[in-house]
N, C-alpha and C positions, 0 to 999 in steps of 0.2 A: 532600628527602623530604617529602611532604605530611603533614598531621595524620592523615588517614585511613590512610596507609601506616604511620605510626608506631604507630597503634593496632593495625593488622593485624599489624605486626611484633613485637608484644609479646604473649606468651602465657605466663601464670604467671611473668612476670618474665624469661623467656628469649627474646631477640629473634631473629627470623628473619634469616638472612644476606642480603646484597644480591643475590647470585646468584639465590636462590629468589624474592625479591620481583620481580626482573626477569622471571623466567619467568612468575610469576602475572600481571603486568601485560600480558604479551603473549599471554595466552590469548584465544581467541575467545569469543563469547557462549555457545555451546553448552557449551564446556569449563568456563567459569566456573560455569554453572548446575550442571553435574555435580559440580564440586569443592565448591560450596557445600553441596549435598545430602550429600556424603560427610562434610564437616566437621560438618554439623549432626548426623549420626548419631554421630560421635565425641563431640560435645558432650553429646548425650543420655546416653551411657554414663557420662559423668563429671559429670553434673549435680548429684550430691550435694555436690560440693566447689566448685560455682560459684554465685556470688550472682547473682540475676536483677536486671535493671535496674529502677530506680524512675522512674516517670513523674511529671513536675510536674503539679499540679492545674490543669486548664484548664476554662473554661466550656463548656457544651454549646452548639453553634452554632445548632441549630434544633429544631423539634418532632419531626422524624424521629429525631434523635439522642436526645431525651428518651425517646421510646417504646422505643428500642433499649437504653437503659442497663441495664435489668434483665436483659438477655440475656448480658451479659459476666460469666462466672463467675470464681471465684478460681483455677480451674485454668488460665485464660488461654491458650487455644489460640492459636497464632500467626495473624497476619493474612496473607492471600494477596493479592498484587498480580498480577493476571492480565491478559495482553494477547492480543488477537486482531488480528494485524497482517499486512497484505499487503505494504506497501512500507517499513515501519519506523517510520512516524509514531506509531502506537499504542504500539509498543515503547518509543520514545523518551520518551513521556509517562509510561509505566509506570516507566521508570528514574528519571525525575525524582521521581515519587511515592515510590519506595522510599527515595530519598535524604532526602526530607522526613521520612518515618517514622523512618528511622534517626536523624536529628538529634533526634527527640523520644523516643528510646530505646524505640521500639516494635519488638517482635519481628515481623519480616515476611519472607515468602518471595516472590521474583519468579519467575514461570513463564509460559511460553507456553501457550496453550490446547491445543497439541499434546502437552504433557507431563503433562496432568492428566486423569484419568478422573472421570466424574461422581460416583461414590461417594466419591472422595477429598475432595470439596469439604466434606463434613461434618467433616473434620479441622481446619477453620479456624473461628475465631470470627467473622471478617469477610472478605468477598470484595470486592475493589475491582477492577472490570473496566474496561479501556479497549478498546473494540471498534470496529474499522472495518467498513464495509460495502462489499462488492465487487460490481460489476456491478449487476444488477437485484435488489437486496435480498439478495444472497447473502453468506454468511460468508466470510472469507478462507480460503485453502486450509488453513492450520494450525488453523483453528477448526471445520472441518466435522464431525469426529467428535464433539467435545464438544457442538457445537450440536445435532446429530441426537439425541444421547443425552438432552440436557436438554429437548428439545421432543418426545420420543417419548411416546406415550400410555401405554406401559407404566410409565415412570418417573413421569410426572405423576400417574398414578392413585394412587400411594402417598402423595403430598402431604405428607410429613413429613420427607424426607431432610435438609432444611436448617432444621428448626424451631428450632435453637439458634444460628442464624447471622444475621449482619447483612450487608447488601450495599449497594454504590453502583456506578453504571454511568455511564461517559462514552462517548458515541458520536461517531465521526468519520464524516462522509459528505459528499455533494455533492447539494445540493437540486435540481440539474438532472436528477437521476434520480428516477423516480417513487417508489421505495421508500426514501426518505431515512432513513438510519441504522437500517434495518430490523433488522439484526443486533443492535444494542444494545437496541432495543425488545424483541425476542424473548427475548434473554437475561434482561433485567429481568423480563419477564412470567413466565418459567419459574422464576426464583429465588423470586418471590412465590408462585407456585402450589405450590412445594415447601416452603413454610412459612417462608422467610427474611423477616426484617424489613428494610424499606427504611431505610437510614441517612440518605440525602439524596435530593433530587429528581433524576430522570433528566435529564442534561444532554446535549443533542444539538448538535454543532458542525458548521458548514458548512465550506467550503474555507478560510476564514480562522479557523482553529481555535486559534491560539496563545494569544490573550488569555483566552477562556473556559476553555481547558484548564488554563492556569496558575492561574486562580482556583479551578477545581475541585480541583486538586492541593492547593492551600493549605487549602481548606475541609475536604476529607475527611481530610487528615492531622491537622488540628486536632481534628476530631470524633472520630476513632479514638483519639487520645491522651487526649481528655477522657473517653471511655467507659471506657478502661482505668483511668484515674485515679479515676473514680467508683467502680469496682468494687473496686479494691484498690490500695494503694500498694506492695504487694509481689507480683510475679508468681511463680507456682510455677516453680522452676528446672527442673523435669522437662520443661517444655515450651519451654525456651529454645532458640534456634537463631541461627545467624549470618545476618543479613540479606544476601540476595544483592544485590550492587551491581555492576552492569556499568559499566565505565569507558567513557564516551562517546568516540568517536573525535573527534579534533580537526577542527573544521569550517572550511571555507574562509570568508573574510570576505564572500564574495559570496553573495547570497540573492535571493529574489524581491523583497524590499524594498530591496536594494542590489545590483542586477545589474551585470555587467561589460559594457562597450561593446565588443563584438567585431566584427571585420570579416568580412563574408561574402566569402570568396575565390572560391568556385566554386558555381554553380547549374547543374546539368546534368540534363536529362531523360534517364532511362535506360530508358524503355519505348519501343517502336518504333511507327511509324505503323500505325494500325489497332487498337492495343491499347485495350481498354475502360477502362484505367487511365492516369492521368498520374502516374507515379512519378518522383521527383527525388532526386538525390544532391547533398548540400550539404557544402561544406568551410568551416569557420568558424575563423578565425585567433584564437587566444587567447594569442599571444605577450605576454610581460611581465605576465601576469595572476597567475602562480603558482597557477593552477587545476590541481588534480589530480583524476583520475577513474580508475575501474577498469572493465573490461568488465562489462556488466550495469547500470551506472549510466545515468541519463537526463540529458538537457540540458533545462533549463527555458527557455522563450522568453517574454519579457515584451514584449507588443506591444499597440498601441492599436487601437481600432476605426477602420475606414476612414471618411474624411470623407463619402463618398457615402452610407453607411448612416446615419450620424448626421444628415445633412441630410434624408434621407427620413423619419426619425422625427419630427424637429422640424416638417417641413412637414405631415405627416399630422395632427399634434396641434395645428397652427396656434399654435405657441409661439414666443417670442422667444429666439433663440440666446444672447443676452447677458443674459437675466434671471438674477438671483442666486439660487443655491440653496446649501443647507448639507449637507455630507457629512462625517461623522465630525468634527463640530465645526469644520469649515473651510469658509469661503465660497468659492464658485467660480461661474463662469458655467455655464449649463446645457450649452452646447456642450462646454466643457472637461470637465465631469463625464461626459457621455455618451462622449466620446472616450477619456478616460484611466481612468475608474474603473468604468464600468457594464458588466455582462455582457449583451451584446446578441445573441450568436450561439448561446448555449445557453439553453434555456427551463427554468425550475423550476416545480414545481407551486405553490409559494408566490407566485410572480409572477402566475400565472393567477388564483389566489385573490384576490390584491390587486386585480387589475382587476375581478373579479366583485364585490368589496365596494364598489368605486366606482360600478359600473353593471352591472346584471344583463344577461345576454346568453345566449340559449338555446344558440347554437352553441358559445360558449365554455364553457358549463356542461357540455355533452355531451363536449367534449374533456377537461375536468377530471375528469368522472366515469368515462368509459369509454374514450376514445381517446387518452389522453396518450402512452403509449409509442409508438404508431404515428405520431402527429402530429409528435413532436419529431425524428423521423428526417430529415424533409425541410423543416422549418420553423424560423423564428427569431422573436425577439420582435416584430420589425416586422410579421410576418404576423398576430400576435395583434391588433395595432392595426388592421390592415386589416379584421379580422373584427369586433372590438368597437366600433371608432370611438368611443372614450370621450371625454367632456369632462373634461379633466384639466389641472391646473396643474403647473409645473415641479417644485415640491417634492414633490408627490404621486408624480410619476414617480420621483424619487430614492428615495422611501420604499419603493417596491414592487420595485425592481430589486436584484439581487444584485451583489456586487463582482466585477469581472473577475478571472479566475484565469489564471496562466501555463499554457501548453501544454507538456506533457512528451513528449520523443521519446527512444527508446532510442539510446544512443550506438553508432555503427556502426564504431568503430575502436579500436585499442589505442594507449594513450599511449606504449607502448614503441616503436611504429613511427612514430607521428605525435605527436611531443612537444608541439608548439605548435598542434595542430589538434584540432578535434572534427568528426567526420563524422556526418551524419544521412541517413536514408532515409525519405522521406515521400510520401504521396499528396496531390495537390492535390484538396481536397474541393470539389465543385461540384454543386449539385442545382437542378433547376427545379421550381417549384410554380405554383399558380394566380396568385400575386402577383408572380412574377419569379424571377430567378436568385439563389441564395444560395451564399455561399462560406464555407469554414472560416476561422476567424480567422487563425491563425498560418500555415497552409499556403498561403493565398492571399497573405498578406503576403510570405512568404519566397520564393515562386516566381513571383509575378506583379507585385507592387507595388514591389519593390526590385531593384536591380541589383548585380552583382558589384562589390566595392569599398565598398559602403555598410555601415553598422553595424547591429547588432541587439543588444538587451539580453539577456544570458544568465546562467545560474547552473547549477551541477551539483546534481542531486538524487540522492544516494547511495541505492543499493538493496541492502541487506545480504541480501535474500531471493533474490537472483538473481546468483550468483557461481560462477566456476569452482572446482572442488575444489582444496584446498590440496595434495592428493596427486596423483601422476601417474596418475590413474584414467581409464578410458574415458568418453567422453561421447556421448550421443545427442541431437541437436538437431533439434527439429521447429519449422520456421519458415516457413510459407507467406506469400507477399506481402512486405510490409515487415517482417514478423516475422523475416526473415532478418538484420535489422540487427545485433542483439547477437551473433549467431553469426559474422558477419564479424569482429567484435571478438574473439570467443573464439579463432578460428583465427589471427588475427594475433598475439594474445597468446601462444598456444602455440608458434607459429613463432619469435617473438622470444625467448621464454624458453629455448628449446632451441638457440639459435644460428642454426639454419636449419631449414627444413621437413624436410629429410632426417634431421636429428639428433633429431627429436621421437620419444619412445618411447611416448607415450600415444596410444591409438586414438581416432579421431574419426569420427562418422557424422552426416551432414547429410541431413535429409528436407525438401525444399523443394517448394512448389507455387505455381501461378499459372495464369491462363487458357491462355496459348499459349506454346509453346517459342520461336517465332520473334520474338515481340514482348515477352515478359514474363519472360525468364530473367535476373533481376537479378544483376549481378556475375558473369556467365557466365565471362568470361576468367579472373578471379581464382579462382573456384571450380574451374575445370578445371585451373588451375595447381597448386592444392593437391592435386588428385587425382593429377596427373602426378608431383609431388614426393614423394608418399607421405604427406604430412601428413593429408590427408583420405582415410581408409581405405575409406570407403563413402559413396556418394552415391545417393540415390533421389529421383526427380523425378516430380511429379504435375501434369501440365498438363491441367486439367479439361475444357477445351473442344477439345482436339485429337483426341477420339474420340467416337463416338456415345454411349457410356456415360461419364458424368462420373467422373473419378478424382481423389480428394482424398488428402491426406497420411495420413489414417487407414486408407485402403485399402492404402497402401504399408506401413504397420505390419503389417497382417494378412498381406500377401504375404511378409513377412520375419519372421513370428511366431517361428519356431524360433530364428533367429539373434538376434533381439532378446532373447529369454528367456536365451540363453547370455550375451549381453553383461551383462544385469542380474545374473545369477548370478556373473559375474566382477567385479562391483563397479561397473558403469557408472552414471553420473549421467544422469538423463533430464530434458531441458529442453523447455519449450513457450513460444513467444512468438507473439502475434497476437490474433485476434478472440476475445473472451471469450464472445460470445453463442451461437455454434454450434460453431466449430472446436475450441476448447479442451475443451468438454464432450464432443464426439464423440471426441476423442483420448483423453481420460481413460477413457471407457467402453470404447474399443477396447483400451486398455492393461489394464484389468481383465479383459476377455475373454481376452487373451493369457496373463495370469497364471493364470487358471483352467485354460485348456486346456493350455498348455505346462507349467505347474507342477503340474498335476493337483490343483488345489485347488477347494473349493467356493466359493460366492459370498462367504461371510463370511471365509473364510481368505484369499481374494484381496484383500478390503478391508484385512485386517490386514497383508498383505504390502505393499500400497501405503502404508498408514499408516507402516510401518517405514521405507520409502523417504523419506517426508516427515520423520520424526523424525531420520533420519540426513542430512537435507538432500540426498538423492539424487534427489528429485523436486521440481523448481522451475519456477514459471510466472511469466511476465511478460505478462499479458493485459490487453486494454483494449477 
């Protein structure tokens, strides 16, 4: 038994039994949050007989903390650790922060942005937010309601909701997107407008977030403990509560920094001749790796830039491939750096800014100011060099480029059916522009540059926000194009879990779309087999180019509005996977329309119904 478990197991000298501790350890995150809140309420009712923790005196870390010190009163409201997470990274950092605070005897609550209303924020002395940004500057699904409330003119006009509150914000994002860490920026701005005092500077993390995030966790936990210590060496026991601590699941030893060398067993094109898409099915052998995954998880692919692209850049800049450069305090040749460490196929605004700082260019400036989002769709870094034609040395190139990041693909199989394999479904990305043909980094490598039998570096990226229900509930799966990948895994999992497709008791409904029936019906034989066996109770297909009027998956939702509503009322889980830019937004708006019309609800009531689905994890999205 761990020290934490021993502490948990003792309450007023009466230990909890092993059976109860075992049950607690096996609760999921949602159940732990609920239980902690329930226990906090019991603790409040007994607070007269409980001594509050004493915090060691610690120095204030910076000027922000000094300014905030006088805002911590003797009543000592608890600290709120809040996370806005899409794939689980922000949640993981928040969990690390809550552990640091608990170690310093700080009373703190851990909550998702989905669980907190704006007016409740005033109940806390300090808000520590970890927020990821999704898509083009959008908040994660779980944060939408709180984000809209905090940025609304109605609430901001009051300007004093958080006048007795401190805050600190950590942002997670990807600088290849135009609105880098926009959610974190917007939350921080709203906190300030509502009267909160900034505890420490806003920290914005790019794809390599681990080191700055760890530093932020250590800094803010120390600052909060110092503030409480400055205010009082005794906290008012009436505000005491048990800190919510989610036990992190055991992680595999393999990661993006330590990937597993797996063999690519199968590379098969699964779209037909004449299709506007090149879609491939890959089977990757992970035997002897001890890698485990669940439907809904993703496989990370660690791949190097192709030699042809690296050579084109070196030639354009008239540089020596063997010149020495320094990257992260390590010496390397320029060619090795560009091949293994530099992000060359995705463009970030900071990289464009870096080029402009070296040498002004009107066309590049226009792209930076007005045309960034459109430009990056069909261009890569090398195209910027064709435009700017800068005079640059090797080290300057290193300093403006971002680190290469792994590419993530939804896993398209169940490990119950394919124990030592991981299947992927992906499009080969290829575009033409003024300067040549450009390819997607991983998709080109996996489908064009390597052959079956060769190896690729992989790791599993777990996605706790996209999972099958633990109960035998109905599921509705909306997955056009390669978005069908995780749903193939869902169906395999349900078939395997019930012994056979015929023995499955849970209802399953798939809504799939693509351009043409003849060339783009991915996994047609398998899907039809599931229909025949009875595992797939309902299948709706939207082949957009097979009729004069384009038909998409959202149209199929409307066509089946009454039945869809019945499924939801029967407890169905609703899943969406695929394009975030248009499809996912259209599907959500269609879902809201169906809730209004079939449920006879007004717009606000429909939004609350959808929010309840999110809270209960019955509306989940994996969009990209």
